[in-house]
C-alpha positions as CSV (number, residue, x, y, z in Angstrom):
1,M,-136.6,20.3,17.7
2,S,-138.2,22.0,20.7
3,P,-139.9,19.9,23.5
4,I,-142.9,19.4,21.2
5,G,-141.3,19.8,17.8
6,E,-141.5,23.6,17.4
7,I,-139.5,25.9,15.1
8,H,-138.4,28.9,17.1
9,L,-139.5,32.4,16.1
10,G,-136.7,34.7,17.3
11,H,-136.3,37.9,15.3
12,S,-134.2,39.7,17.8
13,R,-131.7,36.9,18.2
14,N,-131.5,36.4,14.4
15,E,-131.0,40.1,13.7
16,M,-128.2,40.4,16.3
17,A,-126.5,37.3,15.1
18,T,-126.7,38.5,11.5
19,H,-124.9,41.7,12.3
20,R,-122.2,39.8,14.2
21,K,-121.6,37.0,11.7
22,P,-123.4,37.5,8.4
23,D,-121.5,34.7,6.6
24,I,-123.3,32.2,8.8
25,L,-126.7,33.7,9.3
26,S,-127.4,35.8,6.3
27,S,-129.7,33.1,4.8
28,C,-131.3,32.0,8.1
29,V,-135.1,32.6,8.1
30,P,-136.9,32.0,11.4
31,V,-140.3,30.4,11.0
32,S,-142.8,29.4,13.7
33,V,-144.9,26.4,12.6
34,S,-146.8,25.9,15.8
35,I,-147.4,27.5,19.2
36,D,-146.1,25.2,21.9
37,L,-147.9,26.1,25.1
38,I,-145.4,24.2,27.2
39,Y,-142.6,26.3,25.8
40,V,-144.6,29.5,26.3
41,M,-145.1,28.5,30.0
42,W,-141.3,28.0,30.3
43,L,-140.7,31.4,28.7
44,F,-143.0,32.9,31.4
45,C,-140.6,31.4,34.0
46,V,-137.6,32.8,32.2
47,V,-139.2,36.3,31.9
48,A,-140.2,36.2,35.5
49,A,-136.6,35.6,36.5
50,W,-135.5,38.4,34.1
51,N,-138.1,40.7,35.7
52,W,-136.7,40.0,39.1
53,N,-133.4,41.4,38.1
54,V,-134.8,44.2,36.0
55,W,-137.1,45.6,38.8
56,L,-135.1,44.7,42.0
57,I,-131.5,45.4,41.0
58,P,-132.2,49.2,41.0
59,V,-134.2,49.0,44.2
60,R,-131.5,47.1,46.1
61,W,-128.9,49.6,44.8
62,A,-130.8,52.7,45.7
63,F,-133.0,51.9,48.7
64,P,-131.7,50.4,52.0
65,Y,-133.9,47.3,51.7
66,Q,-131.0,44.8,51.5
67,T,-129.7,44.3,55.0
68,P,-127.4,41.7,56.6
69,E,-130.5,40.1,58.3
70,N,-132.3,39.4,55.0
71,L,-129.3,39.0,52.7
72,H,-129.6,35.2,52.5
73,L,-133.2,35.6,51.1
74,W,-132.0,38.0,48.4
75,L,-129.2,35.6,47.4
76,L,-131.5,32.6,47.4
77,M,-133.8,34.4,44.9
78,D,-130.8,35.6,42.8
79,Y,-129.3,32.1,42.4
80,T,-132.8,30.6,41.7
81,C,-133.1,33.0,38.8
82,D,-129.6,32.1,37.7
83,F,-130.5,28.4,37.8
84,I,-133.5,29.2,35.5
85,Y,-131.1,31.0,33.1
86,I,-128.8,28.0,33.0
87,L,-131.6,25.5,32.5
88,D,-132.9,27.6,29.6
89,I,-129.5,27.6,27.9
90,L,-128.7,23.9,28.4
91,V,-132.1,22.3,27.9
92,F,-134.5,24.5,25.9
93,Q,-132.6,26.8,23.6
94,P,-130.4,24.3,21.9
95,R,-133.4,22.2,21.0
96,L,-135.1,25.1,19.2
97,Q,-134.6,25.2,15.4
98,F,-134.3,27.6,12.5
99,V,-135.1,27.2,8.8
100,R,-132.1,28.1,6.7
101,G,-132.3,27.8,3.0
102,G,-135.3,25.5,3.3
103,D,-133.5,23.2,5.7
104,I,-134.2,22.9,9.5
105,V,-131.0,23.4,11.4
106,S,-130.2,23.7,15.1
107,L,-126.5,24.5,15.3
108,I,-127.2,28.1,14.5
109,R,-129.5,28.3,17.4
110,L,-126.7,26.9,19.7
111,Y,-124.4,29.5,18.3
112,L,-126.9,32.2,19.2
113,C,-127.2,30.9,22.7
114,L,-123.5,31.1,23.2
115,Q,-123.6,34.9,22.8
116,M,-125.9,37.1,24.8
117,D,-127.4,34.3,27.0
118,I,-124.0,33.2,28.2
119,I,-122.7,36.8,28.6
120,S,-125.8,37.4,30.8
121,L,-124.5,34.7,33.2
122,F,-121.0,36.2,33.5
123,P,-120.0,35.6,37.2
124,M,-119.5,39.2,38.3
125,E,-120.3,37.9,41.8
126,I,-116.6,37.1,42.3
127,F,-116.2,40.8,43.1
128,Y,-118.4,40.3,46.2
129,F,-115.2,39.4,48.0
130,F,-113.9,43.0,47.4
131,T,-117.1,45.1,47.4
132,G,-119.5,43.1,49.4
133,V,-122.9,42.1,48.0
134,N,-123.6,44.9,45.5
135,S,-126.7,44.4,43.3
136,L,-125.1,46.4,40.5
137,L,-122.7,43.5,39.9
138,R,-125.7,41.5,38.6
139,F,-126.2,44.0,35.8
140,P,-125.2,41.3,33.1
141,R,-128.4,39.4,34.0
142,L,-130.4,42.1,32.2
143,L,-128.8,41.1,28.9
144,K,-131.3,38.3,28.5
145,Y,-133.9,40.8,27.3
146,M,-134.4,38.8,24.1
147,A,-136.4,36.2,26.0
148,F,-138.8,39.0,27.0
149,F,-139.5,40.0,23.4
150,E,-139.8,36.4,22.3
151,F,-142.4,35.9,25.1
152,N,-144.3,38.9,23.9
153,D,-144.5,37.6,20.4
154,R,-145.7,34.2,21.5
155,M,-148.3,35.6,23.9
156,E,-149.8,37.7,21.2
157,A,-149.9,34.6,19.0
158,V,-151.7,32.6,21.7
159,M,-154.2,35.2,22.9
160,K,-157.5,35.7,21.1
161,K,-157.4,39.4,21.9
162,A,-153.8,40.3,21.7
163,Y,-154.4,44.0,22.0
164,I,-155.2,43.5,25.7
165,Y,-151.7,42.1,26.3
166,R,-150.3,45.0,24.3
167,V,-152.1,47.5,26.5
168,I,-150.8,45.8,29.7
169,R,-147.2,45.7,28.2
170,T,-147.3,49.4,27.3
171,S,-148.6,50.3,30.7
172,S,-145.7,48.3,32.3
173,Y,-143.2,50.3,30.3
174,L,-144.6,53.5,31.9
175,L,-144.6,52.0,35.3
176,Y,-141.0,50.9,34.9
177,S,-139.8,54.3,33.8
178,L,-141.5,55.7,37.0
179,H,-139.8,53.0,39.0
180,I,-136.4,53.9,37.7
181,N,-137.0,57.6,38.4
182,A,-138.1,56.8,42.0
183,C,-134.8,54.9,42.5
184,L,-132.8,57.8,41.1
185,F,-134.6,60.3,43.2
186,Y,-133.9,58.4,46.4
187,W,-130.2,58.0,45.4
188,G,-130.1,61.8,44.7
189,S,-131.7,62.5,48.1
190,D,-129.3,60.3,49.8
191,Y,-126.4,62.0,48.0
192,E,-127.6,65.4,49.0
193,G,-128.6,64.2,52.5
194,L,-132.1,63.1,53.5
195,G,-134.1,66.0,54.7
196,S,-131.3,68.5,54.0
197,T,-133.5,70.6,51.7
198,K,-137.2,70.9,51.0
199,W,-136.7,69.3,47.6
200,V,-135.1,66.0,48.7
201,Y,-136.9,63.1,50.4
202,N,-137.1,63.8,54.1
203,G,-136.7,60.2,55.3
204,K,-140.3,59.9,56.7
205,G,-142.9,57.3,55.8
206,N,-142.4,54.6,53.2
207,A,-139.4,55.6,51.2
208,Y,-140.3,53.8,47.9
209,I,-144.0,55.0,47.9
210,R,-143.0,58.6,48.5
211,C,-140.2,58.6,45.9
212,Y,-142.6,56.9,43.4
213,Y,-145.1,59.7,44.1
214,F,-142.4,62.3,43.3
215,A,-141.5,60.4,40.0
216,V,-145.2,60.4,38.9
217,K,-145.5,64.2,39.5
218,T,-142.2,64.8,37.8
219,L,-142.4,62.6,34.7
220,I,-146.1,63.3,34.0
221,T,-145.3,67.0,34.6
222,I,-148.1,67.5,37.1
223,G,-146.1,70.1,39.0
224,G,-146.6,71.3,42.5
225,L,-143.1,70.2,43.7
226,P,-140.8,72.2,45.9
227,D,-138.3,74.2,43.9
228,P,-134.7,72.8,43.7
229,T,-132.1,74.9,45.4
230,T,-128.7,73.4,44.7
231,V,-127.0,72.9,41.3
232,F,-127.4,69.1,41.6
233,E,-131.1,69.4,42.3
234,I,-131.6,71.8,39.4
235,C,-129.8,69.6,37.0
236,F,-131.6,66.5,38.2
237,Q,-135.0,68.2,37.9
238,L,-134.2,69.6,34.4
239,I,-133.2,66.1,33.2
240,N,-136.3,64.7,34.7
241,Y,-138.6,67.2,32.9
242,F,-136.9,66.6,29.5
243,V,-137.0,62.8,29.9
244,G,-140.5,62.9,31.3
245,V,-141.9,64.8,28.3
246,F,-140.1,62.6,25.8
247,A,-141.0,59.3,27.5
248,F,-144.6,60.3,28.2
249,S,-145.2,61.3,24.6
250,I,-143.7,58.0,23.4
251,M,-146.1,56.1,25.7
252,I,-149.1,58.0,24.5
253,G,-148.1,57.3,20.9
254,Q,-147.7,53.6,21.6
255,M,-151.0,53.5,23.4
256,R,-152.7,55.3,20.5
257,D,-151.2,52.7,18.1
258,V,-152.4,49.8,20.2
259,V,-155.9,51.1,20.5
260,G,-155.9,52.0,16.8
261,A,-154.9,48.5,15.9
262,A,-157.5,47.0,18.2
263,T,-160.3,49.1,16.7
264,A,-159.1,49.0,13.1
265,G,-161.8,46.4,12.1
266,E,-164.5,48.3,13.8
267,N,-163.4,51.5,12.1
268,Y,-163.5,49.8,8.7
269,Y,-167.0,48.5,9.4
270,R,-168.2,52.0,10.3
271,A,-166.6,53.5,7.3
272,C,-168.3,51.0,5.0
273,M,-171.6,51.6,6.7
274,D,-171.3,55.4,6.5
275,S,-170.4,55.3,2.8
276,T,-173.3,53.0,2.1
277,I,-175.8,55.2,4.0
278,K,-174.5,58.3,2.2
279,Y,-174.9,56.6,-1.2
280,M,-178.5,55.5,-0.4
281,N,-179.4,59.0,0.8
282,N,-178.0,60.6,-2.4
283,Y,-180.1,58.3,-4.6
284,H,-183.2,58.4,-2.4
285,I,-183.3,54.7,-1.7
286,P,-186.6,53.8,0.0
287,R,-186.4,53.7,3.8
288,D,-187.4,50.0,4.2
289,V,-184.6,49.0,1.8
290,Q,-182.1,51.1,3.8
291,N,-183.2,49.5,7.0
292,R,-182.7,46.0,5.6
293,I,-179.2,47.0,4.3
294,K,-178.3,48.4,7.7
295,T,-179.6,45.2,9.4
296,W,-177.4,43.1,7.0
297,Y,-174.3,45.1,7.9
298,D,-175.0,44.8,11.6
299,Y,-175.7,41.1,11.6
300,T,-172.9,40.1,9.3
301,W,-170.3,42.1,11.3
302,K,-171.5,40.7,14.6
303,S,-171.7,37.1,13.4
304,Q,-168.5,36.9,11.4
305,G,-166.3,39.8,12.7
306,M,-165.9,40.9,9.1
307,L,-168.0,41.8,6.1
308,D,-166.3,39.5,3.5
309,E,-164.5,36.3,4.5
310,Q,-162.8,36.2,1.1
311,E,-160.8,39.3,2.1
312,L,-159.1,37.2,4.8
313,L,-158.7,34.0,2.8
314,V,-157.3,35.7,-0.3
315,Q,-154.2,36.6,1.7
316,L,-153.4,33.0,2.5
317,P,-151.6,30.5,0.2
318,T,-153.7,28.0,-1.7
319,K,-152.7,25.2,0.6
320,M,-153.7,27.0,3.8
321,R,-157.0,28.2,2.2
322,L,-157.7,24.5,1.4
323,D,-156.9,23.4,5.0
324,M,-159.3,26.0,6.4
325,A,-162.0,25.1,3.9
326,V,-161.7,21.3,4.7
327,D,-161.9,22.0,8.5
328,V,-165.0,24.2,8.1
329,N,-167.0,22.7,5.3
330,Y,-165.9,19.1,4.4
331,S,-168.1,17.4,7.0
332,I,-171.1,19.0,5.3
333,I,-170.1,18.4,1.7
334,S,-169.2,14.8,2.4
335,K,-172.8,14.1,3.3
336,V,-174.2,15.4,0.0
337,A,-175.4,12.3,-1.9
338,L,-174.6,14.0,-5.3
339,F,-170.8,14.1,-4.5
340,Q,-170.4,10.8,-2.8
341,G,-168.1,8.6,-4.8
342,C,-166.4,11.5,-6.5
343,D,-162.7,12.1,-6.5
344,R,-161.7,13.3,-3.0
345,Q,-159.4,16.0,-4.5
346,M,-162.2,17.3,-6.6
347,V,-164.3,17.8,-3.5
348,F,-161.3,19.6,-1.9
349,D,-161.1,21.9,-4.9
350,M,-164.8,22.6,-4.7
351,L,-164.5,23.6,-1.1
352,T,-162.3,26.5,-1.9
353,R,-164.9,27.9,-4.3
354,L,-167.7,28.1,-1.8
355,K,-168.9,31.6,-1.0
356,S,-170.6,32.7,2.2
357,V,-173.8,34.8,1.9
358,V,-176.1,36.0,4.7
359,Y,-179.8,36.2,4.0
360,L,-182.1,38.3,6.2
361,P,-185.5,37.1,7.6
362,G,-187.9,36.9,4.7
363,D,-185.3,37.1,1.9
364,F,-186.0,34.7,-1.0
365,V,-183.0,32.4,-1.7
366,C,-184.6,31.3,-4.9
367,K,-188.0,31.6,-6.6
368,K,-190.0,29.1,-8.5
369,G,-189.3,29.3,-12.3
370,E,-185.9,30.9,-11.9
371,I,-182.9,29.4,-13.7
372,G,-180.8,27.4,-11.2
373,R,-177.2,28.3,-11.3
374,E,-176.1,27.6,-7.7
375,M,-176.1,25.0,-5.0
376,Y,-176.8,26.0,-1.4
377,I,-175.4,24.6,1.8
378,I,-177.0,25.9,5.0
379,K,-174.2,26.9,7.4
380,Q,-176.3,28.5,10.0
381,G,-180.0,29.2,10.4
382,E,-183.1,27.8,8.6
383,V,-184.8,28.2,5.2
384,Q,-188.4,27.3,4.3
385,V,-190.0,26.0,1.1
386,V,-193.2,28.1,0.8
387,G,-196.1,28.4,-1.6
388,G,-199.7,29.3,-1.9
389,P,-201.3,32.4,-3.3
390,D,-199.5,34.7,-0.9
391,L,-196.4,32.5,-0.5
392,Q,-197.1,32.1,3.2
393,T,-197.8,28.3,3.3
394,V,-194.7,26.5,4.6
395,F,-194.2,23.1,3.0
396,V,-190.7,22.1,4.3
397,T,-188.2,23.6,6.8
398,I,-184.6,22.9,6.0
399,R,-182.1,23.3,8.8
400,A,-178.3,23.9,9.2
401,G,-176.2,21.2,7.6
402,S,-178.7,20.5,4.8
403,V,-178.1,21.0,1.1
404,F,-180.5,22.0,-1.7
405,G,-180.2,23.0,-5.4
406,E,-177.4,20.6,-6.2
407,I,-179.2,19.2,-9.3
408,S,-179.1,22.7,-10.9
409,L,-175.3,22.5,-11.1
410,L,-175.5,19.7,-13.7
411,A,-178.3,21.0,-15.9
412,G,-177.2,21.8,-19.4
413,G,-178.6,24.1,-22.1
414,G,-180.9,26.7,-20.7
415,G,-180.5,25.3,-17.2
416,N,-182.8,23.7,-14.7
417,R,-185.7,25.9,-13.5
418,R,-186.4,26.0,-9.7
419,T,-189.6,24.1,-8.8
420,A,-190.2,25.9,-5.4
421,N,-189.9,29.1,-3.6
422,V,-187.2,29.1,-0.8
423,K,-186.9,31.9,1.7
424,A,-184.9,32.5,4.9
425,H,-186.6,31.9,8.2
426,G,-184.7,34.2,10.5
427,F,-181.1,35.0,9.7
428,A,-179.5,32.4,7.5
429,N,-175.9,32.0,6.5
430,L,-175.5,29.9,3.3
431,F,-172.6,28.6,1.3
432,I,-173.1,28.9,-2.4
433,L,-171.3,26.9,-5.1
434,D,-171.7,28.4,-8.6
435,K,-172.2,26.2,-11.7
436,K,-169.4,28.0,-13.5
437,D,-166.9,27.1,-10.7
438,L,-168.0,23.5,-10.7
439,A,-167.5,23.3,-14.5
440,E,-164.0,24.6,-14.2
441,I,-163.2,22.0,-11.6
442,L,-164.8,19.0,-13.5
443,V,-162.5,19.7,-16.5
444,H,-159.7,18.1,-14.5
445,Y,-161.7,15.2,-13.2
446,P,-163.4,13.4,-16.1
447,E,-164.3,10.3,-14.1
448,S,-166.1,12.4,-11.5
449,Q,-167.9,14.3,-14.3
450,K,-169.2,11.0,-15.7
451,L,-170.4,9.9,-12.3
452,L,-172.3,13.2,-11.8
453,R,-174.0,12.9,-15.2
454,K,-175.2,9.4,-14.2
455,K,-176.6,10.7,-11.0
456,K,-178.3,13.5,-12.9
457,G,-179.9,11.0,-15.2
458,A,-181.1,8.9,-12.2
459,A,-182.6,12.0,-10.6
460,A,-184.4,12.9,-13.9
461,A,-185.8,9.3,-14.1
462,A,-187.0,9.6,-10.5
463,M,-189.2,12.5,-11.5
464,Q,-191.2,10.2,-13.8
465,V,-192.4,8.4,-10.8
466,I,-194.8,11.3,-10.2
467,P,-197.5,11.1,-12.8
468,P,-198.7,14.2,-14.5
469,R,-201.5,15.9,-12.6
470,P,-204.9,15.0,-14.2
471,D,-207.4,17.7,-15.1
472,T,-210.0,18.5,-12.5
473,P,-213.1,16.3,-13.2
474,E,-216.2,18.0,-14.5
475,M,-218.3,16.7,-11.6
476,F,-215.7,18.1,-9.1
477,K,-215.9,21.5,-10.8
478,A,-219.6,21.5,-10.5
479,A,-219.4,20.6,-6.8
480,L,-217.0,23.5,-6.2
481,K,-219.4,25.9,-8.0
482,V,-222.4,24.7,-5.9
483,A,-220.3,24.9,-2.7
484,Q,-219.3,28.5,-3.5
485,Q,-222.9,29.4,-4.1
486,E,-224.0,27.7,-0.8
487,G,-221.0,29.3,1.2
488,I,-219.3,26.0,2.1
489,E,-216.3,26.1,-0.2
490,G,-213.9,26.1,2.8
491,V,-213.8,22.3,3.0
492,F,-213.0,21.9,-0.6
493,S,-210.4,24.7,-0.6
494,K,-208.6,23.0,2.4
495,L,-208.5,19.7,0.5
496,R,-207.2,21.4,-2.6
497,K,-204.4,23.2,-0.7
498,S,-203.4,20.0,1.1
499,Y,-203.1,18.2,-2.2
500,E,-201.0,21.0,-3.8
501,A,-198.7,21.1,-0.7
502,S,-198.0,17.4,-0.7
503,E,-197.3,17.5,-4.5
504,V,-194.8,20.4,-4.1
505,R,-193.1,18.7,-1.1
506,Q,-192.6,15.4,-3.0
507,K,-191.1,17.2,-6.1
508,F,-188.8,19.3,-4.0
509,M,-187.4,16.3,-2.1
510,L,-186.7,14.5,-5.3
511,L,-185.1,17.4,-7.0
512,H,-183.1,18.7,-4.1
């Protein structure tokens, strides 16, 4: 395994090896089961060493920056990068593994390492004895490019906003193409003779900056450059223009794709919103209803980053959906008294059936007298049990992590009618479990079904503790009538509302 037991995801290595030796690797499937941050940091070091060679080999070949006075510093950095290459081949790469035919194997990985990685370390430096220290002899070091693509894949997997890294990477491609063109321009100017014509570099100022400026104006086709005079200069400039148009169009296309992928979710949200608004306008939906629907779209998107969580979960295998549901919801479900003592696997199956619903401020979750078909779990926000003539009296406030309506899941026949009005106080995100879904689950868990029936009976018996409300005494009715005539009914009305509120609160706590 890798340093922390990781299976390597290396598409480029596998594809190359497949073309070279299909009898060994045709059934090899690379799979990454975890993101090892230590290995990603090591890949960063390898890519840094690779970038040293990619960027500075052309500079040392074209520009006169490598001199006898600083040669030892260049060689020190070269051999430091070579040491990182060797350490990667001997320590890290052989310990990374592949999945082949369902089995985890590592010999294939070692076989892959013995190809391009070792070729990249071919000691071309032995020719230094004949040509001197020529940076072009380090060209094989560029063949370790697969580490760069592997690092890109893992960075995108680690980052929360991978499109930021994609933009940076695409921009670096453009900068590198300008870098190579600047090196070629200086080489061409030196070939023609520095300052020999108006077109070539005249040898004044910072050579790299001035040549890079020429590359920018050429590849981006800004214009305003001196006209080439010699055949060499004309051919060089024509090739520059053709390559510049082609390369720049590719960069623009890649940047468009990156930005498009980054804003795909936002575009989907806007499209849904626009379609809904068009529908409501066509059918003359009242303005207040339209505003509430727009508010729901806006809040749901900002709080969840999507309109329907099920669209994401449906793409995952059942096992992964269960793992996500357990991490998100099990701590809440395990506290529900109704399901304590039930089969653990039954609870797990129930977690995958939960549906997330967002209620706007003032929306009624359920109303008194309705048939109860769902259980509610408050994921975020608060709900209130309300009553009174105008449904403005708050009896109970239920906060995040609480559960209500679970008894309705077990009611048979015509169902269990709600005993209170419950509405959202602010924005409330609730999980809902439907009675039909629970029934489908309990078919496979008869013991849990018996336990739930017993708890339902106990809850029904508890309701008998509250005696039926007696009729209002005749004397009390007469007192109310007199008070109304005398204008002092406020005291009796307050007493009556207090009595009704305590009664509703007690019933709700027993039922829910």
